[in-house]
LUMGU-206870 format. One record per residue: residue number from 1; x, y, z of N, C-alpha, C in turn. Coordinates in steps of 0.2 Angstrom, whole numbers, plus 5000, padded with zeros to 4 digits. Layout:
<nodes>
   pos    n_X    n_Y    n_Z   ca_X   ca_Y   ca_Z    c_X    c_Y    c_Z
   NUM      X      Y      Z      X      Y      Z      X      Y      Z
...
</nodes>
This chain:
<nodes>
   pos    n_X    n_Y    n_Z   ca_X   ca_Y   ca_Z    c_X    c_Y    c_Z
     1   4929   5033   4984   4933   5033   4978   4935   5027   4976
     2   4936   5026   4970   4939   5020   4967   4946   5017   4965
     3   4949   5012   4966   4956   5012   4966   4959   5007   4961
     4   4961   5009   4957   4967   5004   4952   4971   4997   4955
     5   4969   4994   4955   4972   4988   4959   4978   4986   4956
     6   4979   4989   4950   4986   4986   4945   4991   4991   4948
     7   4990   4995   4953   4994   5001   4953   4997   5003   4960
     8   4990   4999   4963   4991   4999   4972   4990   4994   4976
     9   4999   4994   4979   4999   4986   4982   5001   4987   4989
    10   5000   4993   4991   5002   4994   4999   4996   4997   5001
    11   4992   4997   5006   4985   5000   5007   4986   5002   5014
    12   4979   5003   5019   4980   5007   5023   4984   5009   5031
    13   4989   5002   5030   4995   5003   5032   5001   5007   5032
    14   5000   5011   5028   5003   5014   5027   5002   5020   5027
    15   4994   5022   5029   4994   5027   5028   4991   5026   5038
    16   4991   5025   5042   4989   5023   5047   4992   5028   5053
    17   4987   5030   5054   4990   5036   5063   4988   5042   5060
    18   4991   5042   5053   4991   5050   5050   4984   5054   5048
    19   4983   5059   5049   4976   5060   5045   4977   5060   5035
    20   4972   5061   5033   4976   5060   5024   4978   5066   5023
    21   4978   5073   5026   4982   5078   5024   4991   5077   5025
    22   4991   5075   5032   5000   5074   5035   5001   5069   5030
    23   4997   5062   5027   5000   5055   5024   5002   5061   5017
    24   4998   5066   5015   5001   5068   5008   5007   5075   5009
    25   5007   5076   5014   5012   5080   5017   5020   5077   5015
    26   5018   5070   5021   5024   5066   5021   5025   5064   5011
    27   5023   5061   5009   5023   5059   5002   5026   5065   4996
    28   5022   5070   4998   5025   5077   4991   5033   5078   4994
    29   5035   5076   4999   5044   5077   5000   5046   5076   4992
    30   5046   5069   4990   5048   5065   4985   5046   5070   4981
    31   5040   5071   4979   5035   5073   4972   5040   5080   4971
    32   5040   5083   4977   5043   5089   4975   5049   5090   4970
    33   5053   5082   4974   5061   5082   4969   5059   5079   4964
    34   5052   5074   4962   5053   5070   4956   5052   5077   4950
    35   5049   5082   4952   5046   5085   4946   5050   5091   4946
    36   5053   5094   4950   5060   5097   4949   5066   5096   4945
    37   5066   5088   4946   5073   5083   4944   5070   5083   4934
    38   5066   5084   4937   5061   5081   4927   5068   5085   4921
    39   5066   5092   4923   5070   5098   4916   5077   5094   4917
    40   5079   5093   4923   5086   5095   4920   5088   5087   4918
    41   5085   5082   4920   5082   5074   4916   5085   5075   4910
    42   5078   5078   4908   5078   5078   4900   5083   5082   4897
    43   5086   5087   4899   5092   5090   4897   5099   5082   4897
    44   5098   5081   4901   5104   5074   4901   5104   5070   4894
    45   5096   5067   4895   5096   5063   4891   5098   5067   4885
    46   5095   5073   4881   5098   5075   4877   5103   5074   4877
    47   5108   5077   4879   5114   5078   4878   5118   5071   4878
    48   5117   5066   4882   5118   5061   4880   5117   5055   4875
    49   5114   5057   4871   5109   5054   4865   5108   5059   4859
    50   5117   5065   4859   5112   5070   4852   5113   5065   4843
    51   5106   5071   4841   5106   5070   4833   5102   5064   4835
    52   5099   5061   4841   5092   5058   4840   5083   5059   4845
    53   5081   5055   4844   5074   5057   4846   5074   5055   4853
    54   5071   5059   4859   5073   5059   4865   5067   5062   4868
    55   5063   5058   4872   5058   5061   4877   5059   5059   4884
    56   5057   5062   4888   5055   5060   4896   5051   5063   4897
    57   5046   5059   4901   5040   5061   4907   5039   5057   4911
    58   5037   5060   4916   5035   5059   4922   5028   5054   4921
    59   5030   5048   4923   5024   5043   4923   5018   5046   4923
    60   5013   5045   4920   5006   5047   4923   5004   5052   4920
    61   5011   5058   4916   5011   5063   4911   5006   5067   4917
    62   5000   5070   4915   4995   5076   4917   4992   5073   4922
    63   4992   5065   4924   4989   5064   4928   4992   5063   4934
    64   4997   5063   4933   5001   5062   4940   5000   5066   4945
    65   5000   5058   4950   4997   5060   4957   5005   5058   4964
    66   5006   5062   4968   5008   5061   4971   5006   5057   4979
    67   5000   5054   4978   4998   5050   4985   4991   5048   4981
    68   4992   5042   4986   4986   5037   4983   4981   5039   4991
    69   4972   5038   4987   4968   5038   4992   4967   5035   4997
    70   4969   5028   4998   4970   5021   5005   4976   5024   5008
    71   4982   5026   5005   4989   5026   5004   4990   5021   5002
    72   4997   5019   5002   5001   5014   4998   5007   5018   4993
    73   5010   5013   4990   5012   5017   4985   5013   5014   4977
    74   5013   5017   4972   5013   5014   4965   5017   5009   4960
    75   5015   5004   4956   5021   5000   4956   5022   5005   4948
    76   5020   5010   4946   5024   5015   4941   5030   5016   4941
    77   5033   5016   4937   5042   5020   4937   5040   5026   4938
    78   5045   5033   4943   5047   5040   4943   5045   5042   4935
    79   5051   5039   4932   5050   5042   4924   5052   5036   4919
    80   5048   5039   4912   5049   5033   4907   5053   5038   4905
    81   5062   5036   4899   5065   5038   4897   5061   5033   4887
    82   5061   5040   4885   5061   5035   4877   5067   5038   4873
    83   5070   5035   4870   5077   5037   4864   5075   5032   4856
    84   5075   5035   4852   5074   5034   4848   5067   5025   4845
    85   5061   5027   4850   5056   5023   4852   5058   5016   4855
    86   5063   5017   4858   5064   5010   4866   5066   5017   4869
    87   5062   5011   4874   5058   5016   4883   5063   5012   4888
    88   5068   5015   4892   5068   5014   4900   5064   5016   4904
    89   5064   5013   4911   5059   5016   4916   5067   5019   4921
    90   5062   5026   4924   5068   5027   4928   5066   5029   4935
    91   5069   5025   4941   5068   5026   4948   5073   5029   4950
    92   5068   5034   4955   5073   5041   4956   5071   5040   4965
    93   5078   5041   4967   5081   5041   4973   5086   5047   4975
    94   5083   5049   4982   5089   5055   4982   5087   5055   4989
    95   5094   5061   4992   5093   5060   5000   5099   5065   5005
    96   5100   5069   5007   5104   5072   5010   5110   5070   5013
    97   5106   5065   5018   5112   5061   5023   5118   5058   5020
    98   5123   5059   5021   5129   5055   5019   5132   5053   5024
    99   5130   5051   5028   5134   5046   5033   5130   5039   5034
   100   5125   5036   5027   5122   5030   5028   5128   5026   5025
   101   5129   5020   5032   5133   5014   5027   5129   5012   5020
   102   5125   5014   5018   5121   5008   5014   5116   5012   5008
   103   5115   5012   5003   5111   5014   4999   5105   5009   4998
   104   5100   5008   5000   5096   5003   5000   5092   5003   4994
   105   5089   5000   4990   5085   4998   4985   5078   4993   4986
   106   5074   4995   4986   5068   4991   4986   5068   4984   4982
   107   5066   4979   4983   5067   4972   4981   5063   4972   4974
   108   5058   4975   4976   5053   4975   4969   5054   4978   4963
   109   5058   4983   4966   5060   4989   4959   5069   4987   4957
   110   5071   4982   4960   5079   4979   4957   5076   4970   4954
   111   5073   4968   4955   5072   4959   4954   5066   4956   4955
   112   5065   4953   4950   5059   4947   4951   5062   4941   4953
   113   5055   4936   4955   5057   4929   4956   5056   4928   4947
   114   5061   4923   4947   5060   4914   4942   5056   4912   4946
   115   5048   4909   4943   5041   4905   4944   5044   4898   4943
   116   5051   4897   4937   5054   4889   4938   5056   4887   4944
   117   5065   4894   4942   5070   4890   4948   5069   4893   4954
   118   5064   4898   4956   5064   4902   4963   5067   4907   4965
   119   5074   4908   4958   5076   4912   4962   5076   4918   4959
   120   5079   4924   4959   5077   4930   4960   5082   4931   4952
   121   5080   4936   4947   5082   4937   4943   5080   4947   4942
   122   5088   4950   4940   5089   4959   4940   5083   4959   4934
   123   5081   4966   4936   5075   4967   4929   5080   4972   4924
   124   5075   4971   4919   5078   4975   4911   5075   4981   4911
   125   5078   4983   4907   5075   4990   4903   5073   4996   4911
   126   5076   4995   4914   5075   5000   4921   5081   5002   4923
   127   5083   5009   4926   5088   5011   4928   5086   5016   4935
   128   5091   5015   4939   5091   5021   4945   5096   5025   4943
   129   5091   5032   4946   5093   5039   4945   5097   5042   4954
   130   5100   5043   4956   5102   5044   4962   5106   5051   4962
   131   5103   5055   4967   5107   5063   4966   5105   5062   4973
   132   5116   5066   4973   5118   5068   4980   5118   5077   4981
   133   5116   5079   4985   5115   5087   4986   5122   5089   4987
   134   5128   5084   4988   5134   5088   4992   5139   5089   4986
   135   5139   5085   4980   5142   5086   4974   5143   5095   4972
   136   5136   5096   4968   5130   5091   4967   5132   5084   4962
   137   5129   5080   4961   5131   5075   4958   5126   5069   4958
   138   5127   5066   4952   5121   5060   4952   5125   5054   4950
   139   5121   5049   4948   5120   5040   4947   5116   5038   4943
   140   5118   5036   4938   5114   5030   4934   5115   5026   4935
   141   5112   5020   4938   5113   5013   4938   5108   5008   4936
   142   5109   5001   4934   5107   4997   4931   5105   4991   4938
   143   5099   4990   4937   5097   4985   4940   5101   4978   4943
   144   5106   4975   4938   5109   4970   4937   5117   4974   4942
   145   5119   4978   4941   5122   4983   4945   5121   4981   4951
   146   5115   4984   4954   5113   4984   4961   5113   4974   4964
   147   5111   4973   4959   5108   4964   4961   5116   4959   4961
   148   5122   4964   4959   5128   4959   4959   5132   4963   4966
   149   5130   4968   4966   5134   4970   4971   5132   4971   4981
   150   5124   4970   4978   5122   4974   4985   5121   4966   4990
   151   5118   4967   4994   5118   4961   4998   5107   4962   5001
   152   5108   4957   5001   5098   4957   5004   5099   4957   5011
   153   5095   4962   5014   5094   4961   5020   5091   4967   5023
   154   5089   4968   5029   5083   4970   5032   5083   4978   5034
   155   5079   4983   5031   5081   4989   5032   5077   4991   5038
   156   5077   4993   5043   5075   4996   5049   5069   4999   5049
   157   5072   5004   5044   5067   5011   5045   5059   5010   5037
   158   5062   5004   5036   5057   5001   5033   5053   4998   5036
   159   5056   4993   5036   5052   4989   5039   5051   4984   5036
   160   5057   4983   5030   5057   4980   5025   5062   4976   5020
   161   5063   4968   5017   5070   4968   5015   5071   4975   5009
   162   5078   4974   5007   5078   4976   5002   5086   4975   4999
   163   5089   4978   4992   5095   4975   4992   5099   4982   4995
   164   5104   4982   4998   5108   4986   5002   5114   4986   4997
   165   5119   4992   4996   5126   4990   4993   5128   4998   4997
   166   5135   4992   5001   5140   4999   5004   5139   5005   5000
   167   5139   5011   5003   5141   5017   5000   5146   5018   4998
   168   5153   5016   4999   5160   5015   4996   5159   5012   4988
   169   5154   5007   4988   5155   5006   4981   5150   5008   4976
   170   5145   5011   4980   5139   5018   4974   5145   5024   4974
   171   5148   5027   4976   5152   5032   4977   5153   5032   4970
   172   5158   5028   4969   5163   5026   4963   5157   5027   4956
   173   5151   5027   4956   5147   5028   4950   5145   5035   4949
   174   5146   5039   4956   5144   5046   4956   5147   5049   4948
   175   5143   5055   4947   5147   5061   4941   5146   5067   4945
   176   5150   5071   4945   5147   5078   4948   5144   5083   4940
   177   5138   5087   4943   5139   5089   4938   5134   5096   4943
   178   5137   5103   4938   5136   5111   4942   5129   5112   4941
   179   5126   5109   4936   5119   5111   4934   5114   5108   4938
   180   5115   5105   4944   5112   5101   4949   5109   5105   4953
   181   5115   5109   4954   5115   5117   4960   5108   5119   4962
   182   5104   5123   4956   5098   5125   4954   5091   5121   4958
   183   5094   5115   4955   5090   5110   4957   5088   5109   4963
   184   5094   5106   4965   5094   5104   4973   5091   5109   4978
   185   5094   5118   4975   5092   5122   4979   5083   5125   4979
   186   5081   5124   4973   5073   5124   4973   5070   5118   4977
   187   5073   5112   4975   5069   5107   4981   5069   5112   4988
   188   5075   5111   4991   5077   5113   4998   5071   5118   5000
   189   5070   5123   4995   5066   5130   4996   5058   5127   4999
   190   5056   5122   4993   5050   5120   4993   5049   5115   4997
   191   5053   5113   4999   5052   5107   5005   5053   5113   5012
   192   5054   5118   5011   5055   5122   5019   5047   5125   5018
   193   5047   5129   5013   5039   5130   5011   5032   5126   5013
   194   5034   5119   5011   5030   5114   5012   5030   5113   5020
   195   5036   5111   5024   5035   5114   5032   5031   5118   5035
   196   5032   5125   5030   5031   5130   5035   5024   5131   5034
   197   5020   5130   5029   5011   5130   5024   5008   5125   5031
   198   5014   5121   5033   5011   5113   5035   5009   5116   5044
   199   5012   5122   5045   5012   5122   5052   5004   5125   5052
   200   5001   5130   5047   4992   5129   5050   4989   5124   5051
   201   4991   5118   5053   4987   5113   5053   4988   5114   5063
   202   4996   5115   5063   4995   5114   5073   4993   5123   5075
   203   4993   5129   5070   4993   5132   5073   4981   5134   5074
   204   4979   5129   5071   4971   5129   5070   4971   5125   5075
   205   4974   5117   5077   4972   5110   5082   4975   5118   5090
   206   4981   5121   5090   4980   5124   5096   4975   5130   5099
   207   4973   5132   5093   4967   5137   5095   4960   5133   5097
   208   4959   5128   5093   4953   5124   5093   4955   5121   5102
   209   4960   5118   5102   4960   5115   5109   4961   5120   5117
   210   4962   5127   5114   4963   5130   5119   4955   5132   5120
   211   4951   5132   5115   4945   5137   5118   4941   5130   5119
   212   4944   5125   5119   4938   5118   5122   4941   5119   5130
   213   4948   5120   5131   4951   5117   5137   4947   5123   5141
   214   4945   5128   5137   4941   5138   5141   4933   5133   5145
   215   4931   5128   5141   4924   5126   5143   4924   5124   5154
   216   4931   5121   5153   4934   5118   5161   4936   5123   5166
   217   4942   5124   5162   4944   5130   5164   4943   5137   5166
   218   4939   5140   5162   4934   5146   5165   4926   5147   5165
   219   4923   5140   5165   4915   5137   5162   4913   5141   5157
   220   4917   5141   5152   4917   5146   5146   4913   5143   5143
   221   4911   5145   5137   4906   5138   5132   4909   5138   5125
   222   4909   5134   5120   4911   5135   5112   4900   5133   5107
   223   4903   5139   5106   4897   5140   5101   4899   5136   5094
   224   4893   5131   5093   4894   5131   5084   4889   5131   5083
   225   4887   5136   5078   4881   5136   5075   4880   5134   5069
   226   4876   5129   5065   4875   5126   5062   4875   5130   5053
   227   4873   5137   5055   4875   5141   5048   4880   5147   5048
   228   4885   5145   5052   4891   5149   5052   4899   5144   5051
   229   4903   5149   5047   4907   5146   5044   4911   5146   5048
   230   4914   5148   5054   4918   5144   5058   4917   5141   5061
   231   4911   5138   5063   4906   5133   5065   4908   5127   5061
   232   4907   5127   5055   4907   5122   5051   4915   5117   5049
   233   4918   5125   5049   4927   5122   5050   4929   5119   5055
   234   4926   5121   5062   4930   5117   5068   4926   5111   5065
   235   4918   5110   5067   4916   5101   5065   4920   5096   5061
   236   4923   5100   5053   4925   5096   5049   4933   5095   5054
   237   4937   5100   5053   4944   5097   5057   4942   5093   5062
   238   4938   5093   5069   4937   5089   5073   4935   5081   5069
   239   4930   5081   5065   4929   5073   5061   4935   5072   5056
   240   4938   5076   5054   4947   5073   5051   4949   5071   5057
   241   4951   5073   5060   4957   5070   5066   4952   5062   5069
   242   4947   5063   5070   4943   5058   5072   4943   5053   5066
   243   4947   5053   5063   4945   5050   5057   4937   5048   5054
   244   4933   5054   5053   4924   5052   5054   4920   5056   5048
   245   4917   5054   5043   4915   5055   5038   4908   5058   5040
   246   4905   5063   5038   4897   5065   5039   4896   5061   5036
   247   4888   5058   5039   4885   5055   5033   4882   5058   5027
   248   4882   5063   5027   4880   5068   5019   4885   5073   5017
   249   4890   5071   5018   4895   5072   5014   4894   5075   5010
   250   4891   5074   5004   4890   5075   4998   4885   5084   4999
   251   4881   5082   5003   4877   5087   5005   4881   5093   5006
   252   4885   5093   5011   4891   5097   5016   4893   5100   5012
   253   4896   5097   5006   4901   5100   5001   4898   5104   4997
   254   4891   5102   4994   4888   5108   4991   4886   5115   4994
   255   4884   5112   5001   4882   5118   5006   4888   5123   5006
   256   4895   5118   5006   4899   5125   5008   4903   5127   5003
   257   4899   5125   4998   4903   5130   4990   4899   5136   4991
   258   4893   5139   4995   4889   5142   4993   4893   5149   4999
   259   4897   5149   5001   4902   5152   5007   4908   5154   5002
   260   4910   5152   4995   4913   5153   4992   4912   5162   4989
   261   4915   5167   4988   4913   5173   4987   4920   5179   4986
   262   4919   5184   4984   4926   5186   4981   4929   5190   4987
   263   4925   5192   4991   4928   5195   4998   4929   5192   5003
   264   4933   5185   5004   4936   5180   5007   4943   5184   5009
   265   4945   5185   5015   4951   5184   5016   4955   5178   5015
   266   4961   5179   5015   4966   5173   5016   4962   5168   5020
   267   4963   5171   5027   4962   5165   5032   4955   5164   5032
   268   4949   5165   5027   4944   5163   5027   4943   5158   5024
   269   4949   5159   5018   4950   5156   5011   4954   5147   5012
   270   4957   5150   5018   4960   5143   5021   4955   5139   5023
   271   4951   5141   5026   4949   5135   5032   4942   5134   5025
   272   4940   5138   5020   4934   5135   5016   4939   5129   5012
   273   4945   5131   5011   4949   5124   5006   4948   5118   5012
   274   4951   5118   5016   4953   5114   5020   4945   5109   5022
   275   4941   5114   5022   4936   5108   5023   4931   5105   5016
   276   4934   5110   5010   4932   5105   5004   4937   5101   5004
   277   4944   5101   5006   4948   5097   5003   4944   5090   5009
   278   4943   5091   5014   4941   5084   5021   4937   5082   5016
   279   4933   5083   5014   4923   5082   5011   4926   5080   5003
   280   4928   5082   5000   4931   5080   4995   4932   5072   4995
   281   4938   5073   4999   4942   5066   4999   4938   5059   5002
   282   4933   5061   5004   4927   5055   5005   4920   5056   5001
   283   4920   5058   4996   4916   5055   4993   4917   5053   4985
   284   4912   5053   4980   4910   5052   4974   4907   5057   4974
   285   4909   5061   4968   4907   5065   4964   4902   5063   4961
   286   4895   5066   4960   4889   5066   4953   4893   5073   4949
   287   4891   5073   4940   4892   5078   4935   4889   5083   4940
   288   4886   5087   4942   4884   5094   4945   4889   5094   4951
   289   4891   5090   4956   4894   5091   4961   4902   5092   4957
   290   4905   5089   4953   4912   5090   4949   4911   5097   4946
   291   4907   5100   4944   4906   5106   4940   4907   5111   4945
   292   4902   5109   4949   4904   5114   4957   4911   5115   4961
   293   4914   5110   4963   4921   5109   4966   4925   5111   4961
   294   4926   5109   4954   4929   5112   4949   4928   5121   4948
   295   4923   5121   4948   4925   5129   4947   4925   5134   4955
   296   4925   5129   4963   4929   5132   4967   4935   5132   4968
   297   4936   5128   4965   4943   5126   4965   4949   5130   4960
   298   4945   5135   4954   4949   5139   4950   4947   5146   4954
   299   4940   5146   4956   4940   5153   4960   4945   5155   4964
   300   4946   5149   4967   4948   5151   4976   4957   5151   4974
   301   4960   5148   4970   4967   5147   4969   4967   5155   4963
   302   4962   5159   4957   4964   5164   4957   4962   5171   4964
   303   4960   5169   4964   4957   5174   4973   4965   5174   4977
   304   4967   5168   4979   4972   5167   4981   4980   5171   4980
   305   4982   5169   4972   4986   5173   4969   4984   5180   4968
   306   4979   5184   4969   4977   5188   4967   4980   5195   4974
   307   4981   5192   4978   4982   5194   4985   4991   5194   4984
   308   4993   5190   4979   5002   5189   4979   5004   5196   4980
   309   5011   5201   4984   5014   5205   4982   5022   5204   4979
   310   5023   5209   4977   5029   5208   4972   5035   5207   4978
   311   5035   5208   4984   5041   5206   4990   5037   5197   4991
   312   5034   5195   4987   5032   5190   4990   5029   5187   4996
   313   5027   5193   5000   5021   5190   5005   5014   5191   5001
   314   5009   5189   5006   5002   5188   5003   4998   5192   5009
   315   4994   5196   5005   4990   5205   5011   4983   5200   5008
   316   4979   5202   5011   4971   5202   5011   4967   5208   5017
   317   4972   5209   5022   4968   5212   5027   4973   5215   5030
   318   4970   5221   5034   4976   5223   5037   4974   5217   5045
   319   4970   5216   5048   4968   5213   5053   4974   5210   5056
   320   4977   5205   5050   4983   5199   5052   4989   5202   5049
   321   4995   5198   5054   5000   5198   5052   5002   5197   5044
   322   5006   5202   5040   5008   5198   5034   5010   5189   5036
   323   5014   5188   5040   5018   5182   5039   5012   5177   5039
   324   5008   5176   5045   5002   5172   5047   4997   5175   5038
   325   4997   5181   5034   4991   5179   5030   4996   5176   5024
   326   5003   5176   5023   5009   5170   5018   5005   5164   5021
   327   5007   5162   5027   5006   5154   5028   4998   5152   5027
   328   4995   5156   5027   4987   5155   5024   4984   5153   5017
   329   4989   5158   5013   4990   5159   5006   4994   5152   5004
   330   5001   5152   5006   5003   5145   5005   4998   5139   5009
   331   4997   5136   5011   4991   5134   5013   4987   5131   5010
   332   4981   5136   5006   4981   5136   5002   4980   5134   4995
   333   4984   5135   4994   4988   5134   4987   4988   5126   4987
   334   4992   5123   4991   4996   5118   4993   4989   5114   4992
   335   4983   5114   4995   4978   5110   4995   4974   5110   4988
   336   4975   5116   4986   4972   5117   4979   4974   5115   4973
   337   4981   5115   4974   4986   5112   4969   4983   5102   4971
   338   4985   5100   4975   4981   5091   4978   4974   5091   4974
   339   4968   5095   4977   4963   5095   4973   4962   5096   4966
   340   4966   5099   4961   4968   5100   4955   4971   5092   4953
   341   4974   5089   4954   4978   5085   4954   4975   5077   4956
   342   4968   5080   4959   4967   5071   4962   4963   5073   4957
   343   4959   5079   4952   4951   5078   4949   4952   5078   4945
   344   4958   5079   4942   4962   5078   4935   4963   5069   4934
   345   4964   5068   4941   4964   5060   4938   4958   5056   4940
   346   4955   5057   4944   4948   5053   4944   4941   5057   4942
   347   4942   5062   4939   4936   5063   4934   4937   5068   4929
   348   4941   5064   4924   4943   5065   4916   4941   5073   4914
   349   4933   5072   4916   4930   5079   4911   4931   5086   4912
   350   4935   5084   4920   4936   5092   4922   4940   5098   4917
   351   4941   5103   4917   4946   5107   4912   4952   5110   4918
   352   4953   5106   4922   4958   5111   4926   4965   5112   4923
   353   4969   5116   4925   4975   5117   4921   4981   5111   4926
   354   4984   5106   4922   4987   5102   4925   4994   5103   4930
   355   4996   5101   4935   5002   5104   4939   5008   5099   4938
   356   5013   5106   4935   5019   5102   4933   5025   5104   4936
   357   5021   5109   4944   5027   5109   4948   5024   5112   4956
   358   5025   5106   4960   5023   5110   4966   5024   5115   4970
   359   5022   5120   4970   5020   5127   4973   5019   5131   4966
   360   5020   5129   4959   5020   5131   4956   5015   5139   4955
   361   5009   5138   4958   5006   5144   4959   5010   5151   4963
   362   5012   5148   4968   5016   5154   4971   5020   5161   4966
   363   5017   5165   4969   5019   5171   4962   5030   5172   4961
   364   5030   5171   4969   5038   5176   4968   5041   5170   4974
   365   5042   5163   4972   5044   5158   4977   5049   5159   4982
   366   5055   5163   4976   5061   5163   4981   5061   5169   4985
   367   5056   5176   4983   5055   5181   4989   5052   5178   4993
   368   5047   5174   4993   5042   5171   4998   5045   5167   5004
   369   5051   5162   5004   5056   5160   5006   5060   5165   5007
   370   5061   5168   5006   5069   5174   5010   5064   5177   5016
   371   5057   5181   5013   5053   5184   5019   5052   5180   5025
   372   5049   5172   5024   5049   5167   5029   5056   5166   5034
   373   5061   5166   5030   5065   5162   5031   5069   5168   5037
   374   5069   5177   5034   5071   5182   5039   5066   5182   5044
   375   5060   5183   5045   5055   5183   5050   5058   5177   5056
   376   5060   5172   5053   5062   5166   5059   5070   5166   5061
   377   5071   5170   5058   5080   5174   5059   5080   5177   5065
   378   5075   5180   5066   5074   5189   5073   5071   5184   5078
</nodes>
């Protein structure tokens, strides 16, 4: 898959030791917050600029991606604010830890080197948006203030240098805002659902591990039938964790499309979606393949959503517990939204509806989270 050299400057080291799906799971936590905060930020900018023409957009617009194929981060700002034709870049930082001694800001986001003098100079036309759950409260800070009040030092967690501003200094920049409370709550709920659905991977890994152990412990057999859907999933799962790609991945992907039908259970759908996601990320699609994958993504998303119930659960069969089915549904929605945004970015000819908020395809997300939370209380 082609890379954009202008926006990608951290490469494979960022994804090392993680599967591509695990990497996206980690990257999505901030993206959830970015997309939930967008509407609140639009209201804030309008309120601060009454009577003026204002726009706030997510950098990348409908083509926004919360992951990059080879790992890394983008040079693009998180938001672009335009007031009366004048644009400002907004970098978004948030966190729930309140006992940290510093707020850390990446050097490249705060300042650049002057080629003539060799010294660093703070960037103009940029602000940092900080959100603190405890207030809830926010701060909009200019790079110059960070440059003048911060210390250049190593951040152990990042294994890189940053401008480190003492928490006591930053606290004075915060403004309380009650309208942030529902935004922060929505972010918490979506992060909890993200974690819950990702448990699908652990369950699948444990099931395959137990089956393989039976070969030794009980003189059992592991059957892998070439034309069996379950076997196809097992092979893709193993190859993914070995970081290996099939030599004929494009053919595998098209063959996989033949299993997309209207009577799939949520468990079957989740495994097919996993396989599509695995193979898709390792190929460059030809025009006919783009069409086939686009149709499969649309079809599967409609099917998953059709199994949503008014209480927030998902059901497709009586053979599995509702909580297990709900996990399968959420896992499928998670990957199908990833596929949607990736196709919009890399294949402009697709006619998929962009994802404006992560898990926006979950029918009743608050009820779904209540169902999950109550199940684990017991």
